[in-house]
One Martini backbone bead per residue (centre of mass of N, CA, C, O) as a GRO file, in nm:
protein
  180
    1MET     BB    1   0.097   0.035   0.023
    2PRO     BB    2   0.086   0.344   0.010
    3ASN     BB    3   0.165   0.610   0.155
    4VAL     BB    4   0.007   0.875   0.293
    5SER     BB    5   0.130   1.101   0.114
    6VAL     BB    6   0.051   0.966  -0.153
    7ILE     BB    7  -0.255   0.949  -0.107
    8VAL     BB    8  -0.301   1.250  -0.074
    9ALA     BB    9  -0.184   1.338  -0.347
   10LEU     BB   10  -0.375   1.165  -0.517
   11ALA     BB   11  -0.642   1.286  -0.418
   12ILE     BB   12  -0.585   1.572  -0.512
   13LEU     BB   13  -0.528   1.519  -0.808
   14VAL     BB   14  -0.796   1.362  -0.894
   15SER     BB   15  -0.997   1.570  -0.789
   16ALA     BB   16  -0.905   1.811  -0.959
   17ALA     BB   17  -0.931   1.669  -1.233
   18ALA     BB   18  -1.232   1.610  -1.217
   19VAL     BB   19  -1.332   1.898  -1.194
   20TYR     BB   20  -1.203   2.008  -1.452
   21ASP     BB   21  -1.331   1.802  -1.649
   22LEU     BB   22  -1.629   1.863  -1.582
   23LYS     BB   23  -1.613   2.181  -1.632
   24TYR     BB   24  -1.379   2.207  -1.895
   25ARG     BB   25  -1.272   1.949  -2.055
   26ARG     BB   26  -0.994   1.948  -1.882
   27ILE     BB   27  -0.636   1.904  -1.805
   28PRO     BB   28  -0.395   2.057  -1.654
   29ASN     BB   29  -0.054   2.074  -1.660
   30TRP     BB   30   0.010   2.174  -1.371
   31LEU     BB   31  -0.121   1.925  -1.240
   32THR     BB   32   0.036   1.685  -1.371
   33VAL     BB   33   0.322   1.783  -1.308
   34SER     BB   34   0.286   1.799  -1.002
   35GLY     BB   35   0.220   1.498  -0.964
   36ALA     BB   36   0.483   1.383  -1.079
   37LEU     BB   37   0.675   1.533  -0.886
   38ALA     BB   38   0.556   1.424  -0.625
   39GLY     BB   39   0.624   1.129  -0.685
   40LEU     BB   40   0.931   1.161  -0.709
   41VAL     BB   41   0.978   1.284  -0.429
   42LEU     BB   42   0.829   1.091  -0.234
   43ASN     BB   43   0.975   0.831  -0.342
   44GLY     BB   44   1.268   0.934  -0.316
   45ILE     BB   45   1.257   0.962  -0.005
   46ALA     BB   46   1.153   0.664   0.069
   47GLY     BB   47   1.383   0.553  -0.088
   48PRO     BB   48   1.669   0.395  -0.141
   49GLY     BB   49   1.823   0.605  -0.303
   50PHE     BB   50   1.701   0.537  -0.638
   51ALA     BB   51   1.451   0.348  -0.595
   52GLY     BB   52   1.213   0.550  -0.570
   53ALA     BB   53   1.253   0.692  -0.843
   54LEU     BB   54   1.232   0.436  -1.015
   55PHE     BB   55   0.951   0.356  -0.929
   56SER     BB   56   0.822   0.617  -1.040
   57LEU     BB   57   0.920   0.598  -1.338
   58LYS     BB   58   0.774   0.334  -1.407
   59GLY     BB   59   0.488   0.440  -1.361
   60LEU     BB   60   0.502   0.674  -1.558
   61ALA     BB   61   0.569   0.510  -1.814
   62LEU     BB   62   0.321   0.326  -1.814
   63GLY     BB   63   0.094   0.534  -1.799
   64PHE     BB   64   0.181   0.705  -2.042
   65GLY     BB   65   0.225   0.486  -2.260
   66LEU     BB   66  -0.057   0.354  -2.271
   67TYR     BB   67  -0.217   0.623  -2.313
   68PHE     BB   68  -0.068   0.711  -2.571
   69ALA     BB   69  -0.182   0.490  -2.748
   70LEU     BB   70  -0.475   0.595  -2.719
   71TYR     BB   71  -0.416   0.875  -2.832
   72ALA     BB   72  -0.320   0.780  -3.117
   73LEU     BB   73  -0.632   0.661  -3.154
   74HIS     BB   74  -0.836   0.881  -3.040
   75ALA     BB   75  -0.933   0.764  -2.725
   76MET     BB   76  -0.764   1.002  -2.588
   77GLY     BB   77  -0.660   1.251  -2.399
   78ALA     BB   78  -0.386   1.432  -2.301
   79GLY     BB   79  -0.466   1.471  -2.000
   80ASP     BB   80  -0.503   1.167  -1.940
   81VAL     BB   81  -0.216   1.083  -1.994
   82LYS     BB   82  -0.080   1.267  -1.778
   83LEU     BB   83  -0.241   1.167  -1.538
   84MET     BB   84  -0.150   0.864  -1.551
   85GLY     BB   85   0.146   0.932  -1.514
   86ALA     BB   86   0.117   1.064  -1.233
   87VAL     BB   87  -0.006   0.823  -1.095
   88GLY     BB   88   0.236   0.637  -1.146
   89ALA     BB   89   0.443   0.813  -0.990
   90LEU     BB   90   0.302   0.766  -0.716
   91VAL     BB   91   0.231   0.427  -0.716
   92GLY     BB   92   0.332   0.275  -0.941
   93TRP     BB   93   0.297  -0.004  -1.144
   94HIS     BB   94   0.133  -0.202  -0.972
   95VAL     BB   95  -0.103  -0.011  -0.887
   96TRP     BB   96  -0.166   0.099  -1.168
   97LEU     BB   97  -0.290  -0.161  -1.282
   98ILE     BB   98  -0.537  -0.155  -1.095
   99ILE     BB   99  -0.636   0.121  -1.180
  100PHE     BB  100  -0.674   0.054  -1.477
  101LEU     BB  101  -0.886  -0.168  -1.442
  102CYS     BB  102  -1.094   0.001  -1.290
  103THR     BB  103  -1.118   0.226  -1.504
  104ALA     BB  104  -1.210   0.049  -1.740
  105LEU     BB  105  -1.468  -0.062  -1.610
  106LEU     BB  106  -1.596   0.211  -1.532
  107GLY     BB  107  -1.583   0.339  -1.815
  108GLY     BB  108  -1.766   0.134  -1.955
  109ALA     BB  109  -2.013   0.178  -1.775
  110ALA     BB  110  -2.038   0.486  -1.821
  111ALA     BB  111  -2.069   0.473  -2.129
  112LEU     BB  112  -2.330   0.307  -2.129
  113LEU     BB  113  -2.499   0.509  -1.965
  114LEU     BB  114  -2.459   0.750  -2.156
  115ALA     BB  115  -2.572   0.614  -2.409
  116ALA     BB  116  -2.851   0.556  -2.292
  117ALA     BB  117  -2.925   0.853  -2.215
  118ARG     BB  118  -2.872   0.935  -2.539
  119LYS     BB  119  -2.977   0.710  -2.729
  120ARG     BB  120  -2.678   0.528  -2.819
  121LEU     BB  121  -2.648   0.217  -2.782
  122GLY     BB  122  -2.659   0.092  -3.063
  123ALA     BB  123  -2.426   0.264  -3.182
  124THR     BB  124  -2.213   0.169  -2.979
  125PHE     BB  125  -2.213  -0.132  -3.062
  126TRP     BB  126  -2.145  -0.081  -3.354
  127ASN     BB  127  -1.873   0.064  -3.295
  128LEU     BB  128  -1.736  -0.174  -3.161
  129GLY     BB  129  -1.736  -0.351  -3.412
  130PHE     BB  130  -1.577  -0.151  -3.586
  131ILE     BB  131  -1.321  -0.142  -3.416
  132LEU     BB  132  -1.256  -0.447  -3.440
  133SER     BB  133  -1.242  -0.453  -3.747
  134GLU     BB  134  -1.014  -0.241  -3.779
  135ALA     BB  135  -0.806  -0.388  -3.601
  136ARG     BB  136  -0.785  -0.642  -3.777
  137ASN     BB  137  -0.685  -0.428  -4.022
  138LEU     BB  138  -0.495  -0.205  -3.899
  139ARG     BB  139  -0.709   0.033  -3.830
  140PRO     BB  140  -0.816   0.330  -3.743
  141ALA     BB  141  -1.139   0.413  -3.654
  142TYR     BB  142  -1.145   0.733  -3.680
  143LEU     BB  143  -1.121   0.738  -3.998
  144GLY     BB  144  -1.425   0.607  -4.050
  145LYS     BB  145  -1.532   0.761  -3.770
  146GLU     BB  146  -1.580   1.056  -3.616
  147GLU     BB  147  -1.711   0.960  -3.330
  148LEU     BB  148  -1.420   0.804  -3.257
  149ASP     BB  149  -1.317   1.089  -3.195
  150VAL     BB  150  -1.243   1.257  -2.908
  151ASN     BB  151  -1.228   1.551  -3.070
  152SER     BB  152  -1.517   1.525  -3.137
  153SER     BB  153  -1.847   1.647  -3.121
  154LYS     BB  154  -1.968   1.340  -3.182
  155SER     BB  155  -1.886   1.235  -2.934
  156LEU     BB  156  -1.974   1.127  -2.622
  157GLY     BB  157  -1.806   1.265  -2.377
  158LEU     BB  158  -1.621   1.144  -2.147
  159PRO     BB  159  -1.490   1.226  -1.833
  160HIS     BB  160  -1.200   1.064  -1.753
  161GLY     BB  161  -1.097   1.202  -1.494
  162ALA     BB  162  -1.332   1.099  -1.317
  163VAL     BB  163  -1.281   0.798  -1.362
  164ILE     BB  164  -0.996   0.794  -1.244
  165ALA     BB  165  -1.075   0.877  -0.959
  166VAL     BB  166  -1.257   0.631  -0.902
  167GLY     BB  167  -1.046   0.415  -0.972
  168CYS     BB  168  -0.851   0.487  -0.744
  169ALA     BB  169  -1.040   0.438  -0.509
  170CYS     BB  170  -1.107   0.143  -0.571
  171ALA     BB  171  -0.818   0.030  -0.575
  172LEU     BB  172  -0.744   0.110  -0.282
  173CYS     BB  173  -0.971  -0.050  -0.148
  174LEU     BB  174  -0.896  -0.328  -0.257
  175ARG     BB  175  -0.609  -0.327  -0.143
  176ALA     BB  176  -0.688  -0.292   0.158
  177TYR     BB  177  -0.898  -0.532   0.181
  178TYR     BB  178  -0.744  -0.770  -0.016
  179GLY     BB  179  -0.431  -0.719  -0.099
  180ILE     BB  180  -0.375  -0.654  -0.418
   0.00000   0.00000   0.00000
């Protein structure tokens, strides 16, 4: 389990990111850079020698790298990429993977609820099939359908920063309760 100072920093980071994303539909760079630096400093102080900083850098690289691949496919915004990198810098790659899984499951559920509320559930399932078909042919889906580009006004528009915040909370609760 991350130490208390890391948990407090994570809570502040993802709470602020969720508020900004819900209100302005963006996550500011000053927030994500501050989170990444906090992770490097807090873990650098906690670990012996360079072990803490290396722990933090591995989390940052995994979080940023995986989400950057989603950004390249126009499935994620740049703020979300930087936020998950900062989360990784705080909690390290092991806990980041649990956060990623929780965020993915919660994000899928939230997207289905949003699609149903906007009466776009059928189109959403059709788009999922289209994405899988394009992936099988090694083509990015956003090229064939504008609404699959996260930057398009036709996209569903789920504020992923808020989902990341809830995913962090769920992952830390699961880790504390079940020792995952």
